[in-house]
ZAPA-336239 format. One record per atom (N, C-alpha, C): residue in one letter; x, y, z; residue number from 1; atom name. Coordinates in steps of 0.05 Angstrom, whole numbers, plus 5000, padded with zeros to 4 digits. Example, Ala and Ser with C-alpha at 12.3 -4.5 7.8 and 13.67 -1.06 7.14 Angstrom:
REC resn   px   py   pz resi name
REC    A 5264 4886 5156    1    N
REC    A 5246 4910 5156    1   CA
REC    A 5264 4934 5156    1    C
REC    S 5257 4955 5142    2    N
REC    S 5273 4979 5143    2   CA
REC    S 5258 5001 5157    2    C
! end
This chain:
REC resn   px   py   pz resi name
REC    X 3487 5236 4486    1    N
REC    X 3500 5229 4511    1   CA
REC    X 3530 5227 4507    1    C
REC    X 3539 5212 4488    2    N
REC    X 3568 5209 4484    2   CA
REC    X 3578 5232 4466    2    C
REC    X 3598 5245 4475    3    N
REC    X 3611 5266 4460    3   CA
REC    X 3634 5253 4444    3    C
REC    X 3628 5243 4421    4    N
REC    X 3648 5229 4405    4   CA
REC    X 3646 5240 4376    4    C
REC    X 3666 5233 4361    5    N
REC    X 3668 5243 4334    5   CA
REC    X 3673 5219 4316    5    C
REC    X 3657 5215 4296    6    N
REC    X 3662 5194 4277    6   CA
REC    X 3682 5204 4257    6    C
REC    X 3703 5189 4253    7    N
REC    X 3725 5198 4236    7   CA
REC    X 3719 5190 4207    7    C
REC    X 3731 5203 4187    8    N
REC    X 3724 5198 4159    8   CA
REC    X 3728 5168 4152    8    C
REC    X 3708 5158 4138    9    N
REC    X 3708 5129 4131    9   CA
REC    X 3732 5122 4114    9    C
REC    X 3741 5140 4097   10    N
REC    X 3764 5133 4081   10   CA
REC    X 3789 5127 4097   10    C
REC    X 3791 5138 4121   11    N
REC    X 3814 5132 4138   11   CA
REC    X 3809 5107 4156   11    C
REC    X 3785 5098 4158   12    N
REC    X 3779 5079 4179   12   CA
REC    X 3770 5052 4170   12    C
REC    X 3761 5048 4146   13    N
REC    X 3751 5022 4137   13   CA
REC    X 3772 5000 4142   13    C
REC    X 3765 4976 4151   14    N
REC    X 3737 4967 4155   14   CA
REC    X 3727 4972 4183   14    C
REC    X 3743 4979 4202   15    N
REC    X 3733 4984 4229   15   CA
REC    X 3722 5013 4231   15    C
REC    X 3707 5018 4251   16    N
REC    X 3697 5045 4257   16   CA
REC    X 3714 5056 4279   16    C
REC    X 3723 5081 4276   17    N
REC    X 3741 5094 4296   17   CA
REC    X 3726 5118 4307   17    C
REC    X 3726 5119 4334   18    N
REC    X 3714 5142 4347   18   CA
REC    X 3733 5153 4367   18    C
REC    X 3732 5179 4369   19    N
REC    X 3749 5192 4389   19   CA
REC    X 3734 5191 4416   19    C
REC    X 3746 5180 4436   20    N
REC    X 3734 5176 4462   20   CA
REC    X 3738 5201 4479   20    C
REC    X 3717 5217 4483   21    N
REC    X 3720 5241 4499   21   CA
REC    X 3699 5244 4521   21    C
REC    X 3683 5224 4525   22    N
REC    X 3662 5227 4546   22   CA
REC    X 3651 5201 4554   22    C
REC    X 3625 5200 4560   23    N
REC    X 3612 5176 4571   23   CA
REC    X 3613 5152 4552   23    C
REC    X 3621 5156 4527   24    N
REC    X 3624 5134 4509   24   CA
REC    X 3641 5112 4521   24    C
REC    X 3662 5120 4536   25    N
REC    X 3680 5101 4549   25   CA
REC    X 3665 5083 4568   25    C
REC    X 3645 5094 4582   26    N
REC    X 3630 5078 4601   26   CA
REC    X 3614 5056 4586   26    C
REC    X 3604 5062 4562   27    N
REC    X 3588 5043 4547   27   CA
REC    X 3606 5020 4536   27    C
REC    X 3630 5026 4530   28    N
REC    X 3647 5005 4518   28   CA
REC    X 3667 4993 4538   28    C
REC    X 3666 5002 4563   29    N
REC    X 3686 4993 4583   29   CA
REC    X 3687 4963 4586   29    C
REC    X 3665 4949 4586   30    N
REC    X 3665 4920 4589   30   CA
REC    X 3679 4906 4566   30    C
REC    X 3673 4915 4541   31    N
REC    X 3686 4903 4518   31   CA
REC    X 3716 4910 4518   31    C
REC    X 3722 4935 4525   32    N
REC    X 3750 4943 4525   32   CA
REC    X 3766 4927 4547   32    C
REC    X 3753 4923 4570   33    N
REC    X 3766 4908 4591   33   CA
REC    X 3772 4879 4581   33    C
REC    X 3754 4867 4567   34    N
REC    X 3759 4840 4556   34   CA
REC    X 3783 4839 4538   34    C
REC    X 3786 4860 4521   35    N
REC    X 3808 4861 4503   35   CA
REC    X 3834 4865 4519   35    C
REC    X 3834 4882 4539   36    N
REC    X 3858 4886 4555   36   CA
REC    X 3867 4859 4568   36    C
REC    X 3847 4845 4580   37    N
REC    X 3853 4819 4592   37   CA
REC    X 3865 4800 4572   37    C
REC    X 3854 4799 4548   38    N
REC    X 3864 4780 4527   38   CA
REC    X 3892 4788 4518   38    C
REC    X 3897 4814 4514   39    N
REC    X 3923 4823 4505   39   CA
REC    X 3944 4817 4527   39    C
REC    X 3939 4824 4551   40    N
REC    X 3958 4820 4573   40   CA
REC    X 3962 4790 4578   40    C
REC    X 3941 4775 4578   41    N
REC    X 3943 4746 4582   41   CA
REC    X 3960 4733 4561   41    C
REC    X 3960 4744 4537   42    N
REC    X 3975 4734 4514   42   CA
REC    X 4004 4744 4514   42    C
REC    X 4012 4759 4534   43    N
REC    X 4039 4769 4536   43   CA
REC    X 4043 4797 4524   43    C
REC    X 4021 4810 4517   44    N
REC    X 4023 4837 4506   44   CA
REC    X 4035 4857 4525   44    C
REC    X 4053 4873 4514   45    N
REC    X 4068 4892 4530   45   CA
REC    X 4053 4919 4530   45    C
REC    X 4032 4922 4547   46    N
REC    X 4017 4947 4548   46   CA
REC    X 4017 4959 4576   46    C
REC    X 4037 4951 4592   47    N
REC    X 4040 4964 4618   47   CA
REC    X 4031 4948 4642   47    C
REC    X 4018 4926 4638   48    N
REC    X 4010 4909 4660   48   CA
REC    X 4025 4882 4658   48    C
REC    X 4035 4872 4680   49    N
REC    X 4049 4846 4680   49   CA
REC    X 4029 4824 4679   49    C
REC    X 4007 4828 4694   50    N
REC    X 3984 4809 4693   50   CA
REC    X 3959 4825 4689   50    C
REC    X 3938 4813 4679   51    N
REC    X 3913 4829 4674   51   CA
REC    X 3905 4844 4699   51    C
REC    X 3897 4869 4695   52    N
REC    X 3888 4885 4718   52   CA
REC    X 3861 4875 4728   52    C
REC    X 3855 4880 4753   53    N
REC    X 3828 4875 4762   53   CA
REC    X 3809 4894 4748   53    C
REC    X 3784 4889 4749   54    N
REC    X 3765 4907 4737   54   CA
REC    X 3766 4935 4750   54    C
REC    X 3770 4935 4776   55    N
REC    X 3772 4961 4791   55   CA
REC    X 3797 4977 4781   55    C
REC    X 3820 4963 4778   56    N
REC    X 3844 4976 4769   56   CA
REC    X 3840 4987 4740   56    C
REC    X 3827 4970 4723   57    N
REC    X 3822 4979 4696   57   CA
REC    X 3804 5003 4696   57    C
REC    X 3782 5002 4711   58    N
REC    X 3763 5025 4712   58   CA
REC    X 3777 5050 4721   58    C
REC    X 3795 5048 4741   59    N
REC    X 3810 5072 4750   59   CA
REC    X 3827 5083 4728   59    C
REC    X 3841 5065 4713   60    N
REC    X 3858 5074 4691   60   CA
REC    X 3840 5087 4669   60    C
REC    X 3818 5075 4662   61    N
REC    X 3801 5086 4641   61   CA
REC    X 3789 5112 4649   61    C
REC    X 3780 5114 4674   62    N
REC    X 3770 5140 4684   62   CA
REC    X 3791 5162 4682   62    C
REC    X 3816 5156 4687   63    N
REC    X 3838 5175 4685   63   CA
REC    X 3842 5184 4656   63    C
REC    X 3841 5165 4638   64    N
REC    X 3844 5171 4609   64   CA
REC    X 3821 5189 4600   64    C
REC    X 3797 5181 4607   65    N
REC    X 3773 5197 4599   65   CA
REC    X 3774 5225 4611   65    C
REC    X 3782 5228 4636   66    N
REC    X 3784 5254 4648   66   CA
REC    X 3805 5271 4634   66    C
REC    X 3827 5259 4627   67    N
REC    X 3848 5274 4612   67   CA
REC    X 3837 5282 4584   67    C
REC    X 3822 5265 4571   68    N
REC    X 3810 5272 4545   68   CA
REC    X 3790 5295 4548   68    C
REC    X 3774 5294 4569   69    N
REC    X 3754 5315 4574   69   CA
REC    X 3767 5342 4578   69    C
REC    X 3790 5342 4592   70    N
REC    X 3804 5367 4598   70   CA
REC    X 3821 5377 4575   70    C
REC    X 3823 5361 4553   71    N
REC    X 3839 5369 4530   71   CA
REC    X 3868 5361 4533   71    C
REC    X 3875 5345 4553   72    N
REC    X 3903 5337 4557   72   CA
REC    X 3909 5310 4544   72    C
REC    X 3889 5298 4531   73    N
REC    X 3893 5272 4518   73   CA
REC    X 3873 5268 4496   73    C
REC    X 3879 5250 4478   74    N
REC    X 3860 5241 4458   74   CA
REC    X 3862 5211 4458   74    C
REC    X 3838 5198 4460   75    N
REC    X 3836 5169 4459   75   CA
REC    X 3819 5162 4435   75    C
REC    X 3828 5140 4421   76    N
REC    X 3814 5131 4397   76   CA
REC    X 3808 5102 4401   76    C
REC    X 3783 5095 4395   77    N
REC    X 3773 5067 4397   77   CA
REC    X 3767 5057 4368   77    C
REC    X 3777 5033 4362   78    N
REC    X 3769 5020 4337   78   CA
REC    X 3748 4999 4344   78    C
REC    X 3725 5002 4332   79    N
REC    X 3703 4983 4337   79   CA
REC    X 3700 4964 4314   79    C
REC    X 3695 4939 4320   80    N
REC    X 3691 4918 4300   80   CA
REC    X 3661 4911 4299   80    C
REC    X 3654 4893 4282   81    N
REC    X 3626 4885 4278   81   CA
REC    X 3614 4875 4305   81    C
REC    X 3589 4881 4308   82    N
REC    X 3574 4872 4331   82   CA
REC    X 3581 4886 4357   82    C
REC    X 3594 4909 4355   83    N
REC    X 3601 4925 4379   83   CA
REC    X 3626 4916 4393   83    C
REC    X 3640 4897 4382   84    N
REC    X 3666 4888 4394   84   CA
REC    X 3687 4910 4391   84    C
REC    X 3706 4910 4409   85    N
REC    X 3728 4929 4408   85   CA
REC    X 3751 4915 4392   85    C
REC    X 3760 4928 4371   86    N
REC    X 3782 4918 4355   86   CA
REC    X 3809 4929 4365   86    C
REC    X 3809 4953 4376   87    N
REC    X 3833 4965 4386   87   CA
REC    X 3828 4991 4400   87    C
REC    X 3849 5001 4413   88    N
REC    X 3847 5025 4428   88   CA
REC    X 3875 5038 4430   88    C
REC    X 3876 5064 4432   89    N
REC    X 3901 5077 4437   89   CA
REC    X 3896 5106 4446   89    C
REC    X 3916 5117 4459   90    N
REC    X 3913 5145 4467   90   CA
REC    X 3941 5158 4470   90    C
REC    X 3940 5185 4468   91    N
REC    X 3964 5201 4475   91   CA
REC    X 3955 5220 4497   91    C
REC    X 3975 5229 4512   92    N
REC    X 3970 5247 4534   92   CA
REC    X 3993 5268 4535   92    C
REC    X 3985 5293 4540   93    N
REC    X 4005 5314 4543   93   CA
REC    X 4022 5308 4568   93    C
REC    X 4047 5316 4566   94    N
REC    X 4064 5314 4590   94   CA
REC    X 4054 5334 4611   94    C
REC    X 4056 5327 4636   95    N
REC    X 4045 5344 4657   95   CA
REC    X 4061 5369 4664   95    C
REC    X 4088 5367 4664   96    N
REC    X 4104 5390 4671   96   CA
REC    X 4099 5413 4652   96    C
REC    X 4096 5437 4662   97    N
REC    X 4090 5460 4645   97   CA
REC    X 4109 5464 4622   97    C
REC    X 4135 5459 4627   98    N
REC    X 4155 5463 4606   98   CA
REC    X 4154 5442 4585   98    C
REC    X 4140 5420 4589   99    N
REC    X 4139 5398 4570   99   CA
REC    X 4111 5394 4557   99    C
REC    X 4092 5411 4565  100    N
REC    X 4064 5407 4556  100   CA
REC    X 4060 5411 4526  100    C
REC    X 4080 5421 4512  101    N
REC    X 4078 5423 4483  101   CA
REC    X 4082 5396 4470  101    C
REC    X 4090 5376 4486  102    N
REC    X 4095 5349 4476  102   CA
REC    X 4075 5329 4489  102    C
REC    X 4073 5306 4477  103    N
REC    X 4055 5285 4487  103   CA
REC    X 4068 5258 4484  103    C
REC    X 4057 5239 4500  104    N
REC    X 4067 5212 4499  104   CA
REC    X 4044 5193 4490  104    C
REC    X 4050 5176 4470  105    N
REC    X 4031 5156 4462  105   CA
REC    X 4034 5134 4482  105    C
REC    X 4015 5132 4501  106    N
REC    X 4019 5115 4524  106   CA
REC    X 4010 5086 4520  106    C
REC    X 3989 5081 4506  107    N
REC    X 3981 5053 4502  107   CA
REC    X 3967 5052 4474  107    C
REC    X 3975 5032 4459  108    N
REC    X 3961 5025 4434  108   CA
REC    X 3960 4994 4435  108    C
REC    X 3936 4983 4431  109    N
REC    X 3934 4954 4430  109   CA
REC    X 3910 4946 4413  109    C
REC    X 3913 4922 4402  110    N
REC    X 3893 4911 4383  110   CA
REC    X 3884 4884 4394  110    C
REC    X 3858 4879 4392  111    N
REC    X 3847 4853 4401  111   CA
REC    X 3861 4830 4385  111    C
REC    X 3868 4808 4399  112    N
REC    X 3881 4786 4385  112   CA
REC    X 3868 4778 4359  112    C
REC    X 3842 4778 4357  113    N
REC    X 3828 4769 4333  113   CA
REC    X 3831 4789 4310  113    C
REC    X 3838 4814 4316  114    N
REC    X 3840 4835 4296  114   CA
REC    X 3869 4842 4289  114    C
REC    X 3888 4827 4299  115    N
REC    X 3916 4833 4292  115   CA
REC    X 3921 4826 4263  115    C
REC    X 3939 4841 4251  116    N
REC    X 3946 4836 4223  116   CA
REC    X 3925 4848 4203  116    C
REC    X 3906 4863 4213  117    N
REC    X 3886 4874 4195  117   CA
REC    X 3890 4904 4190  117    C
REC    X 3911 4916 4201  118    N
REC    X 3917 4944 4197  118   CA
REC    X 3905 4962 4218  118    C
REC    X 3891 4950 4238  119    N
REC    X 3878 4967 4259  119   CA
REC    X 3899 4983 4274  119    C
REC    X 3921 4970 4282  120    N
REC    X 3942 4983 4298  120   CA
REC    X 3954 5007 4282  120    C
REC    X 3960 5003 4257  121    N
REC    X 3971 5024 4241  121   CA
REC    X 3952 5048 4238  121    C
REC    X 3926 5042 4234  122    N
REC    X 3907 5063 4231  122   CA
REC    X 3903 5078 4258  122    C
REC    X 3903 5063 4280  123    N
REC    X 3902 5077 4306  123   CA
REC    X 3925 5096 4310  123    C
REC    X 3950 5086 4305  124    N
REC    X 3973 5104 4308  124   CA
REC    X 3972 5128 4289  124    C
REC    X 3964 5123 4265  125    N
REC    X 3962 5145 4246  125   CA
REC    X 3941 5166 4254  125    C
REC    X 3918 5157 4264  126    N
REC    X 3897 5175 4273  126   CA
REC    X 3906 5190 4298  126    C
REC    X 3919 5176 4316  127    N
REC    X 3929 5189 4340  127   CA
REC    X 3951 5210 4334  127    C
REC    X 3969 5203 4316  128    N
REC    X 3990 5221 4308  128   CA
REC    X 3978 5246 4295  128    C
REC    X 3959 5243 4277  129    N
REC    X 3946 5266 4264  129   CA
REC    X 3931 5283 4285  129    C
REC    X 3917 5270 4304  130    N
REC    X 3903 5286 4324  130   CA
REC    X 3923 5302 4341  130    C
REC    X 3946 5290 4347  131    N
REC    X 3966 5304 4362  131   CA
REC    X 3977 5328 4346  131    C
REC    X 3981 5324 4321  132    N
REC    X 3990 5346 4303  132   CA
REC    X 3970 5368 4303  132    C
REC    X 3944 5361 4300  133    N
REC    X 3923 5382 4299  133   CA
REC    X 3919 5395 4326  133    C
REC    X 3928 5382 4347  134    N
REC    X 3926 5394 4374  134   CA
REC    X 3950 5411 4381  134    C
REC    X 3969 5414 4362  135    N
REC    X 3992 5431 4366  135   CA
REC    X 4015 5417 4381  135    C
REC    X 4014 5391 4384  136    N
REC    X 4035 5376 4397  136   CA
REC    X 4060 5378 4380  136    C
REC    X 4083 5385 4392  137    N
REC    X 4107 5389 4376  137   CA
REC    X 4122 5362 4372  137    C
REC    X 4124 5346 4393  138    N
REC    X 4137 5320 4391  138   CA
REC    X 4120 5299 4405  138    C
REC    X 4115 5277 4391  139    N
REC    X 4100 5255 4402  139   CA
REC    X 4120 5232 4408  139    C
REC    X 4121 5224 4433  140    N
REC    X 4140 5203 4442  140   CA
REC    X 4125 5178 4449  140    C
REC    X 4139 5156 4452  141    N
REC    X 4128 5131 4461  141   CA
REC    X 4151 5113 4470  141    C
REC    X 4145 5093 4485  142    N
REC    X 4165 5073 4491  142   CA
REC    X 4153 5045 4486  142    C
REC    X 4169 5026 4479  143    N
REC    X 4160 5000 4472  143   CA
REC    X 4181 4980 4483  143    C
REC    X 4171 4957 4491  144    N
REC    X 4188 4936 4502  144   CA
REC    X 4206 4926 4479  144    C
REC    X 4231 4922 4484  145    N
REC    X 4251 4916 4464  145   CA
REC    X 4246 4890 4448  145    C
REC    X 4231 4871 4460  146    N
REC    X 4226 4846 4445  146   CA
REC    X 4202 4848 4427  146    C
REC    X 4189 4871 4426  147    N
REC    X 4165 4875 4410  147   CA
REC    X 4173 4886 4383  147    C
REC    X 4186 4869 4367  148    N
REC    X 4197 4878 4341  148   CA
REC    X 4176 4887 4322  148    C
REC    X 4152 4874 4322  149    N
REC    X 4131 4882 4304  149   CA
REC    X 4121 4910 4310  149    C
REC    X 4118 4917 4335  150    N
REC    X 4110 4945 4342  150   CA
REC    X 4131 4965 4335  150    C
REC    X 4157 4958 4340  151    N
REC    X 4178 4976 4332  151   CA
REC    X 4178 4981 4302  151    C
REC    X 4175 4960 4286  152    N
REC    X 4174 4964 4257  152   CA
REC    X 4150 4981 4249  152    C
REC    X 4127 4977 4262  153    N
REC    X 4103 4993 4255  153   CA
REC    X 4109 5022 4261  153    C
REC    X 4119 5028 4285  154    N
REC    X 4123 5056 4293  154   CA
REC    X 4144 5069 4274  154    C
REC    X 4165 5055 4267  155    N
REC    X 4185 5066 4249  155   CA
REC    X 4173 5070 4221  155    C
REC    X 4157 5052 4212  156    N
REC    X 4144 5055 4186  156   CA
REC    X 4126 5080 4185  156    C
REC    X 4115 5087 4209  157    N
REC    X 4097 5110 4211  157   CA
REC    X 4112 5136 4218  157    C
REC    X 4138 5136 4217  158    N
REC    X 4154 5160 4220  158   CA
REC    X 4167 5165 4247  158    C
REC    X 4165 5146 4266  159    N
REC    X 4178 5149 4292  159   CA
REC    X 4207 5139 4289  159    C
REC    X 4225 5152 4304  160    N
REC    X 4253 5144 4304  160   CA
REC    X 4262 5138 4332  160    C
REC    X 4280 5119 4335  161    N
REC    X 4291 5113 4361  161   CA
REC    X 4310 5135 4370  161    C
REC    X 4306 5144 4395  162    N
REC    X 4324 5165 4406  162   CA
REC    X 4338 5155 4431  162    C
REC    X 4332 5131 4439  163    N
REC    X 4346 5121 4463  163   CA
REC    X 4336 5092 4469  163    C
REC    X 4352 5080 4487  164    N
REC    X 4346 5052 4495  164   CA
REC    X 4356 5049 4523  164    C
REC    X 4339 5039 4541  165    N
REC    X 4348 5033 4568  165   CA
REC    X 4350 5002 4569  165    C
REC    X 4374 4993 4572  166    N
REC    X 4380 4964 4573  166   CA
REC    X 4369 4951 4598  166    C
REC    X 4354 4929 4595  167    N
REC    X 4344 4914 4617  167   CA
REC    X 4326 4929 4636  167    C
REC    X 4312 4950 4626  168    N
REC    X 4297 4968 4643  168   CA
REC    X 4269 4958 4650  168    C
REC    X 4257 4941 4633  169    N
REC    X 4230 4931 4636  169   CA
REC    X 4231 4904 4650  169    C
REC    X 4217 4901 4672  170    N
REC    X 4218 4876 4688  170   CA
REC    X 4190 4862 4685  170    C
REC    X 4191 4837 4676  171    N
REC    X 4168 4820 4674  171   CA
REC    X 4175 4794 4688  171    C
REC    X 4168 4793 4714  172    N
REC    X 4177 4770 4730  172   CA
REC    X 4208 4770 4730  172    C
REC    X 4220 4747 4725  173    N
REC    X 4249 4745 4725  173   CA
REC    X 4262 4755 4699  173    C
REC    X 4246 4762 4680  174    N
REC    X 4257 4771 4654  174   CA
REC    X 4261 4801 4653  174    C
REC    X 4282 4809 4638  175    N
REC    X 4288 4838 4634  175   CA
REC    X 4289 4843 4604  175    C
REC    X 4277 4866 4597  176    N
REC    X 4276 4874 4569  176   CA
REC    X 4286 4903 4566  176    C
REC    X 4296 4910 4543  177    N
REC    X 4303 4938 4538  177   CA
REC    X 4277 4954 4536  177    C
REC    X 4279 4979 4543  178    N
REC    X 4258 4999 4538  178   CA
REC    X 4267 5015 4514  178    C
REC    X 4254 5014 4492  179    N
REC    X 4261 5028 4468  179   CA
REC    X 4245 5054 4467  179    C
REC    X 4259 5077 4465  180    N
REC    X 4246 5103 4465  180   CA
REC    X 4245 5114 4436  180    C
REC    X 4221 5121 4427  181    N
REC    X 4216 5130 4400  181   CA
REC    X 4202 5157 4400  181    C
REC    X 4206 5173 4380  182    N
REC    X 4193 5199 4378  182   CA
REC    X 4189 5207 4349  182    C
REC    X 4169 5224 4345  183    N
REC    X 4164 5236 4319  183   CA
REC    X 4159 5266 4323  183    C
REC    X 4174 5282 4309  184    N
REC    X 4171 5311 4310  184   CA
REC    X 4147 5318 4292  184    C
REC    X 4127 5332 4303  185    N
REC    X 4103 5338 4289  185   CA
REC    X 4101 5367 4280  185    C
REC    X 4114 5385 4294  186    N
REC    X 4114 5413 4287  186   CA
REC    X 4143 5422 4284  186    C
REC    X 4147 5441 4266  187    N
REC    X 4174 5451 4262  187   CA
REC    X 4177 5478 4274  187    C
! end
């Protein structure tokens, strides 16, 4: 039923990582939604100011899965013991025809209980490698300027800052820089 791929254990221990390309997302949607709510409620900068409703989440996940099915995205799920979701991330090709050789790492997040275990780094590494294997020339991302841990992680994994928009991200009355990072994958 699920069209997924188990990735090599040497790259993934202790969590299990699967590439989300089909109905697998439907089976894990409830667990993934719980992680999104926990991350956003804890102040995580993953694109929502407040936790999305289940309907908003389902619409977002359906969009990611559809992009993965069409070959325009790759999503990777890190699973923990007992079927819990440890983390999730995905990249998506740019839509404009002249930019489709590039992709954006749009969301990467780790369940609060699994932070500090290397799940985030493994997700980013697997996503970067899948982008390279898919012929993506440059993988970009943006991160909220106060998320120093994420910026350090991305830089450690080969991303470099290419721009910064001052005060661009609004969270209620607060403003944060948007830090733009990229990694060239093909020469």
